[in-house]
N, C-alpha and C positions, 0 to 999 in steps of 0.2 A: 355608071351608080351599084353596080352588084357590087364593084370592091368594098362599099359603104354596107353594102343592104345585108350582106352575108354576115360580115362580123357581126353586126348587128343581132341578125335570126341567130346567130349562135351564142351568144350569152343570155338571150332571151331565155332559149332554151333550157340552157345552165340552169337560169334563174328556177325555172320551173322544178329542177330535181335538190337546189339548196331550199326553196319551200317545203319542199316532201321532209326534209331532213330537220329543217328548222321547226316545225311543226311535230314529228314525229316525235324526236328526241327529247324535246322537254316533257309533254305529255305521254312519255312511255310510263312513268311509276301510275298515273292514271289509267293509263290502258290496261297496264296489266291486273290491277286490281278488278276492274269493269270488266274484265274480260277471263276472269276467275271462275266463271258462274253465269248460268243462265239469269239468276234471278236480278244481275245489276247489267244485263243488255239495252236495256231502255237507257240507263243512262247514259253507256256508251255510246247509243246510237245517237243522243243528243251531241253530245261531244263533238263526233266526227263530222255529224250535219252542221252544226250552229259555231263552230271553231274551227276541225283541221278544213272541212269543204270550203267554208267561206276565206278564208285564207289563202288557199290556193289558186280559187277563181278568181278573185278580187284580187288578189296580189299578182296574179298573171294579166290581169286587167279584162278578163272575160267577166260580162255584165248578161246575169241569166233573166230573161224574159219569157213566164209562165204563165199560158193562156190556160185555164180548168174548164173544160164542157160540164164537167161533174167532180163532185166535191166527194173524196172517202171522206168515211166515216170512223172516227176515232176508235179502236180499241178493234176493228173489224177485220180480217183477214182478205187480201187479195194477193194475187199474184200479178207484179209489174212487169212490162216488159217495154222494149225499145230496139231502135236501132243501133247499131255499134261501129264505130269509127274511129275511137280515140280513147285513152289514158282520161281523159277530164268527162268521158259518161260516167263513170263512177262516181265521181264529184258532181254533178250535175244531176245525175239519181235523186243523189243524199239530199238537193237541195228542193226535186221537185216532189217530195213527199215528206210530210211531216209524220204520216205515220210509219211506225219504226219497223222494220225488215230487214231481213238478211238475204245479203247475196249470195248465189248460187253460180259458184266461176271455177276457173279450171285451176287443176292442181299447180301447173307451172305457176302461178303468181306465188307460189310459197317461195320461191327461189330468189325472189328478191329480197335484199338483205334490206334489213330492220321490217320496213314494211309488212314483207313475208310472212314474219314471226308472230303477227296479230293480224292478219287476213287468215290466218291457219287456225286460228284460237276464232275467231268472230266469224267467219262464211264456212260455208257447206261446199267443201271441194269434191270437184268429181274430176276423175282419170275417162274423160270419153270415149276412150278405146277399151274399158272396163268394166264389162257386164255387171259385174257385182259390185264396182265402184257405183255403177249409175242407177241398179236399184238400192243401193246405200243411201242415197239421196233422197228417196220417196222417204224413210224412214225418219231420218232425222229432220226433212221438212216439215212430216207428221206432229214432230215433238212441237218444233216453234210456233207451227198453227194453234195447236193447242195453246200454245201462251198468249194468242190474239196477238203473234204477229205477222205481217207480212214476207212473201219471198219474192224474190228480184232476179231474172235471167233474163240476159241478152239472146232472145232464140236465133241468133245466126250463129251462135256457138262459137263464137271468136269476131277479131275484125277482120271481114275479109280485105281483098285487094282494093286497093282507091280504085280501080276502074269500076268497081263491081259496085251500082247504085244501089242496090238491096241483096244480100244474099238469100238463099234458101234455108227456112225456119225449120228448126229441129223440133221434135215431138215433144220435150219433155217438158213446157210450162204447159202447154195444152193436157197433157196427161194428167198433171200436176194437179190442175185447174179442175179438172174431170173428176178424177180422182177423189177431191176433198170438197165440191161443188161449191167454189168461191169465184168471184168475179177475176177477168183477165182486166187490168187496164193497160192499154193501149198507149205508147208514149212515141210522140216524132222530137225525134233531136235534129234541128236544122242545120246548125252548123258548126259540129263541132271537127266535122273533117279537114272544115275553111282555115278553123282556129289553129288547132292542134293534131294533124295526122302524125302519122307514123314516119312520113318523108321530113327526114330531119330539118333540113333546109326550104323549111316553109312553115308558114302560121302566121297568125298577128292576130293582135287586142281585137274586143269589141264585143258586140253583144253575141249571145247563144240563146237561139229560140227553142222554146221546146211547148209543145202543144198533147194538152191530155186530153185525149177525146172520154167518149161515151164508153162505159164499159161493159164487156161485152158477158152476159148472164150464161152461167154453165149451168145451171138449176135446171135440173131433169134428163141432162145432155150424159150421154153412155159414149166408150171408148170407139162406137161406130160412129160418133159425130165429128172426132177429134181431127179429121182431115179438112172438114166442112170450118172448126174453129180458128184453125192455123190458116188456113187459106183467108178467112175474112179481116185475122188481126193483121195479115201480112198485106191483104187490100187497103186496111184503114191507114198503116204507118205508109206504105208507098206512096196512096193518092196524096195524104198532107206533105210528104216531102217535095211529091213533084208543084205542089202547090206553092213549096216555100221557094223552089227553086227558079219559080216563074215570077215570084213576086218582084216587079218592076222600080217597085218605089221601097224595097229596101237595098240601104245603104252599108255596106258590108267592108 
């Protein structure tokens, strides 16, 4: 049956990139206007969350199922974090948060044709090998937080190898949260690796479960508490990921 399965997977994978182009190209004039000034960012966020992300997720046959242990307050800033396993993490994070946020991501994504152009205009890019670039992230994040936006960082620092359950967390998200005394919102993405990993001949449509955990308060914490906050966040996400994996009643 593999001779039938693999061509279908290839076509389905290609459909993902077609959907990307078929949404970004028609929306490009709006994206261009809405990324021209920070004062339009909330409108840009609404568009990418409710149109772009929805078209790609549902167009691929992915159905987000989001469980919330705590609700975010609109207009309040947070640091959003989640385990990182797939290109679809970006779309799923957009669906998971109604609060407008800005991604902090690696500069390499700016090289992706068309997508990279708007990514560069809307997100906070970081060169993880450059100390100055990492420092500038805090200045740009401070500006966004002052506008009442949140910040999203995938603390593993990239998509780890597929045999890694949960990679080591970098300090950036937790340093940022403590510096500006804002809550950390841990999220566990259960199914993205199974649904659409970086292994090309793999994946399938189906549900994408998200657990938004209770927030980790940073009020009164100092730089000395960073390691403890990071360890707690990783434990919360990892424990839930194990529970998801052990859910025998789940049909994926």
